[in-house]
C-alpha positions in Angstrom: 69.8 70.6 73.6 70.7 72.1 70.3 73.8 70.4 68.9 76.3 72.8 67.5 78.9 70.8 65.6 82.0 73.0 66.4 81.1 73.0 70.1 80.5 69.3 70.1 84.0 68.8 68.5 85.6 71.1 71.0 84.0 69.3 73.9 85.2 66.0 72.6 88.8 67.3 72.1 88.8 68.8 75.6 87.6 65.5 77.0 90.3 63.6 75.3 92.9 66.1 76.5 91.6 65.9 80.1 91.6 62.1 80.0 95.2 62.0 78.8 96.3 64.6 81.4 94.4 62.6 84.1 96.3 59.4 83.3 99.6 61.3 83.2 99.0 63.0 86.6 97.4 60.0 88.4 100.7 58.7 89.9 101.2 62.0 91.5 97.7 63.3 92.3 95.9 60.1 92.9 92.1 60.6 93.2 92.5 64.3 92.5 94.2 63.7 89.1 91.2 65.0 87.1 91.0 68.2 89.1 94.7 68.6 88.7 94.3 68.0 84.9 91.7 70.8 84.8 94.2 73.2 86.4 97.0 72.2 84.0 94.7 72.5 81.0 93.6 76.0 82.2 97.2 77.1 82.5 97.9 75.9 78.9 94.9 77.9 77.7 96.1 81.0 79.5 99.7 80.6 78.1 98.2 80.5 74.6 96.4 83.8 75.1 99.1 85.5 77.1 100.4 87.6 74.1 97.0 89.2 74.0 97.2 90.0 77.7 100.7 91.6 77.2 99.2 93.7 74.4 96.4 94.7 76.7 98.8 96.0 79.4 100.8 97.9 76.8 97.6 99.5 75.5 96.7 100.6 79.0 100.2 102.1 79.5 99.7 104.0 76.2 96.3 105.3 77.4 97.9 106.2 80.8 100.5 108.3 79.0 97.7 110.0 77.1 95.8 110.9 80.2 96.7 114.6 80.2 95.6 114.9 76.6 92.4 113.0 77.5 91.6 115.4 80.3 92.3 118.4 78.1 89.8 117.0 75.5 87.3 116.4 78.3 87.5 120.1 79.4 87.3 121.4 75.8 84.3 119.3 74.7 82.5 119.0 78.1 79.3 120.3 76.4 79.6 118.1 73.3 79.7 114.4 74.2 79.5 113.3 70.6 82.5 115.4 69.6 84.4 114.3 72.7 84.0 110.6 71.8 85.2 111.3 68.2 88.2 113.2 69.4 89.1 110.5 72.0 88.9 107.7 69.5 91.0 109.7 67.1 93.6 110.3 69.8 93.7 106.6 70.8 93.9 105.5 67.1 96.7 107.9 66.3 98.8 106.6 69.3 97.9 102.9 68.8 95.9 102.7 72.0 92.8 100.6 71.4 90.3 101.2 74.2 88.5 97.9 73.6 91.5 95.6 73.2 91.4 94.7 76.9 88.2 92.7 76.4 89.8 90.2 74.1 91.4 87.9 76.7 88.2 87.7 78.6 86.1 87.0 75.5 88.4 84.2 74.3 88.0 82.4 77.7 84.2 82.4 77.5 84.1 79.5 75.0 86.5 77.5 77.2 84.2 77.9 80.2 81.3 76.8 78.0 83.2 73.7 76.9 84.1 72.9 80.5 80.4 73.2 81.5 79.2 70.9 78.7 81.9 68.4 79.4 81.0 67.9 83.0 77.2 68.7 82.9 76.4 66.3 80.1 77.7 63.0 78.7 78.6 64.8 75.5 82.3 64.3 75.9 81.9 60.6 76.0 85.0 60.2 78.2 83.6 59.0 81.5 84.7 62.2 83.2 81.2 62.6 84.8 82.2 59.9 87.4 85.4 61.7 88.5 85.5 63.2 92.0 87.4 65.7 94.2 87.3 65.1 98.0 84.4 62.7 97.3 82.4 65.3 95.4 81.6 64.5 91.7 83.2 67.1 89.4 79.8 67.4 87.7 78.1 68.4 91.0 76.2 71.8 91.2 75.5 73.6 94.5 71.8 73.0 93.7 72.3 69.3 93.8 72.8 69.3 97.5 75.2 70.4 100.2 75.8 67.1 101.9 79.3 65.8 102.8 82.3 67.8 101.6 80.2 69.8 99.1 79.7 72.9 101.3 83.3 73.2 102.6 84.8 72.5 99.1 82.5 75.0 97.3 82.9 77.4 100.2 86.7 77.5 99.9 86.5 78.0 96.1 83.9 80.7 96.3 85.9 82.5 99.0 89.0 82.5 96.8 86.9 83.9 93.9 85.5 86.6 96.1 89.0 87.6 97.3 90.3 87.6 93.7 87.3 89.7 92.6 88.0 92.3 95.3 91.7 92.5 94.2 90.8 92.8 90.5 88.1 95.5 91.2 90.7 97.6 93.1 93.1 97.3 90.2 90.5 98.3 87.7 89.7 101.4 89.7 93.3 102.4 89.8 93.8 101.7 86.1 90.7 103.9 85.4 92.3 106.8 87.3 95.7 106.4 85.6 94.2 106.4 82.1 92.0 109.4 82.7 88.8 107.4 82.7 87.7 108.7 86.1 84.4 107.3 87.0 81.7 110.0 87.1 83.5 112.6 85.0 80.7 114.6 83.4 82.7 115.2 80.2 82.4 111.6 79.3 78.8 111.9 78.3 75.5 110.6 79.6 75.7 107.2 81.2 79.5 107.3 81.6 79.2 107.8 85.3 77.0 104.7 85.7 79.3 102.7 83.4 82.3 103.9 85.5 80.7 102.6 88.6 79.6 99.3 87.1 82.9 98.2 85.5 84.7 97.6 88.8 81.8 95.4 89.9 82.2 93.1 86.9 84.8 90.9 88.6 82.3 89.9 91.2 80.2 88.3 88.5 82.6 85.3 88.6 81.3 84.5 92.1 77.7 84.6 90.8 78.5 82.5 87.8 80.2 79.9 90.0 77.0 79.4 91.9 75.4 77.7 88.9 78.4 75.9 87.5 79.5 72.3 88.1 82.5 71.8 90.3 84.9 71.2 87.4 83.9 74.5 85.8 84.4 76.3 89.2 87.9 74.8 89.4 88.6 76.2 85.9 87.1 79.6 86.9 89.2 79.8 90.1 92.4 78.8 88.3 92.0 81.2 85.4 91.0 84.1 87.7 94.0 83.4 89.9 96.2 83.3 86.8 94.8 86.6 85.7 95.6 88.2 89.1 99.2 86.8 89.1 99.7 87.9 85.5 98.4 91.4 86.2 100.6 91.7 89.3 103.7 90.7 87.2 102.9 92.8 84.1 101.9 95.9 86.0 104.6 95.9 88.6 106.3 99.3 89.0 109.1 99.8 86.4 112.3 101.7 87.0 112.0 105.3 85.9 113.6 106.0 82.5 114.5 109.1 80.7 111.7 110.2 78.3 108.2 108.8 78.0 107.9 105.1 77.2 104.5 104.5 75.5 105.2 100.9 74.6 
């Protein structure tokens, strides 16, 4: 496999951090110490990128406040998709509402998932983590390696949790689209917008498909980060007391 120096260094650093956390948690977690270390490391990563998530939610609130103006633009330029897109971007830019900022937390997690995959699918980390287990299942085990013993129930529980979280996230995305005026299927959004509007709420289910080909350790990371996202969104998007005036922060 092609060796990319920064990735190799990141895998080594992650392996060292996991080994240290495993030793630290072993008195409490016993044989599940490495799995617990993965959960702790995931939480640390999510805490580091939490400011971006807060900015994402603020941006969505700004876009929700602009929804009436967005709908007005959609009516005015229903027959001119190119002009509509230009006017929408100008409106968002003038009000500090970046329509693509919400992708940043997800994009920043992709390298972490890749590192976790390399760490437990190869001997690249050089830390002996390939031999660690959870409920008797090696953390480097893929579903394709066999379903004997505790593999099926363990993966089944993790996949069921991912499926439930995907369903919850999809519902939230649909509600957010309505609140911000990005109603799926609106003809004023130009060709292909209706298809995109239907596909976006399905994206959370991709985590379930990805988990089918990942080693157990990476699935644990995926479940933890997805659950953290759900909790984070529930807290950040909880209904706020009504205030005088319009708060676009």
